[in-house]
Every structure is written in C-alpha cells, then in structure tokens.
C-alpha positions in Angstrom: 97.6 115.1 137.1 100.5 117.3 138.6 98.7 117.7 141.6 98.2 114.4 142.0 101.5 113.2 141.1 103.5 115.6 143.1 100.9 116.8 145.4 99.1 120.2 146.7 99.2 121.3 150.4 95.5 122.2 150.6 95.6 122.8 154.8 97.9 123.1 158.0 97.0 121.2 161.2 98.2 122.3 164.0 99.7 121.1 167.5 100.8 123.2 170.1 103.7 125.7 168.6 104.1 123.5 165.7 102.4 123.8 162.1 102.3 120.7 160.0 101.2 120.8 156.2 98.4 118.6 154.9 99.2 117.6 151.2 97.0 115.5 149.2 98.1 113.5 146.3 97.6 109.9 144.7 98.7 106.8 146.5 102.6 105.9 146.0 101.8 102.5 143.9 99.8 104.8 141.8 102.3 107.7 141.6 105.1 105.2 140.5 103.2 103.2 137.6 102.5 104.7 134.3 100.1 101.7 133.8 98.2 102.6 136.7 98.5 106.5 136.2 96.8 105.9 132.8 93.9 103.9 134.5 92.9 106.4 136.9 89.2 107.5 136.0 88.6 111.2 135.2 85.4 113.1 135.5 84.2 114.6 132.2 82.1 117.8 131.7 79.2 115.5 131.1 79.3 113.6 134.4 81.0 110.1 132.5 84.0 108.2 133.8 87.2 107.8 131.6 90.2 106.5 132.1 93.0 108.8 131.9 94.4 107.4 129.0 91.4 108.0 126.7 91.0 111.3 127.7 94.9 112.1 127.3 94.6 110.1 123.8 92.0 112.3 122.6 92.9 115.6 124.4 97.0 115.1 123.1 97.0 112.8 120.2 100.5 113.1 119.9 101.5 111.5 123.4 102.9 108.0 123.9 101.6 105.7 126.0 
C-alpha cells in the first residue's frame, strides 16, 4: 500500500543525455481518498480478490476506518 501511495521507481528512460525515472503509483484520486484506498482490490494467496478494508481488518484488527 505504501508503494502505491508514495510511488516506486521501476525503471529509467533515456532521452539523449538526460535520464528520467519511471514511477508507478496509484492514481491521485485513489491516493487522496481513504474511501477509495479502502476499496482497492487485494489479491490473496488463494487467488481471491477482496477490498483492502477487509484485508486490513483481518490483518490489523485495531485499525480504524
């Protein structure tokens, strides 16, 4: 989740002598809204997809919505 919010450089593009990082992260409308973040799908080990809020409640039961 932290990488999706803050971003992560995954590669670099080269244009002439200049290099630019390629950063991957969630779209701004998802990063800026707790409701949108809570609805993002998480893929489980079994292959099921659940909203992040359900996973968060299972993994971290004291978390507040």
